[in-house]
N, C-alpha and C positions, 0 to 999 in steps of 0.2 A: 723715409723712403729715399732710395738713391736717385741721383739725378740721371736722366737719360740723355744720351747723346742725340743730337738732332740729325746726325749723319746716318745714313743707312749703312749697315755692315753686311759683309758677305757672310755666308753660313759658317765658315771656319772661324773667322774672328769673333763672331757672335758666340759660338760654342766655347771658344777659349775664354771669353769674358765671363760667361756663365760659370764655367768650372772654376776660374780664378776667384770669382766672387764667393762661390760656395765653399771653397777650401781656404779662403782668407789669404791667398797668395797676393804678393804686392803687384800693383798694376805695372804693366810694361809700357815704357814710353819710347817713342821713336828717337833715335839718335840723329843728330845733325849729320848730313853727308860730309865726308872729309873734303877739305879744300884741296884743289889740285895743286901740285907742286909749282913753285915759282919757276919761271923760265929764265934762263941765262940770256940777258939782252944781247950779248955778243954772238951767242949761238943763233939767236933768232935773226939777227942781221945777216949772218953768213948764209943761213938757209934762204933768206929772201933774195940775196944777191945771186945765189945759184939758180933759184927759180926764175929770176928775171933773165938770166943768160941762156937758160936751157933751150927754149924754143928756137931762138936765133942760131945758136950753135948747132943744133940738130939740122935745121934747114940748110945751113951752110955746108954740111957734110953730104947732103943728099945730091944725087945727080938730077938733071932736069927730067929724066924719064921716071925716076922714083917719085919726085914731087908731083909729076903729072898723074901717076897711078894713084897716089894718095888723094889728090884733089878729085879725081874721077870717082873713086870709091865713096868719098865724103858726099859728093853731089848726088850719087845714086841713093845713098841712105836718106839724104834730105828729101828727095823726091818720093821715096817710098813712104815716108812719114806723112807727107801731104796727101797721099792717095787714100 
């Protein structure tokens, strides 16, 4: 008697297992997921440096009126979330 899996199967995988067993097809096994490619440490560091500079550089380019508008909109959104 074949061993039964303790895991419940969905209908499609159960049907595939029954057909495979009836026809004598080899069992399908799951493949290990591929490893993500290694990142270049120099590129990672450059990206981090750009990210660290980004907010400060953008704020320096904005006029006081623009900064005020952005802050006002952000405060309105925060208050809307609390209500």
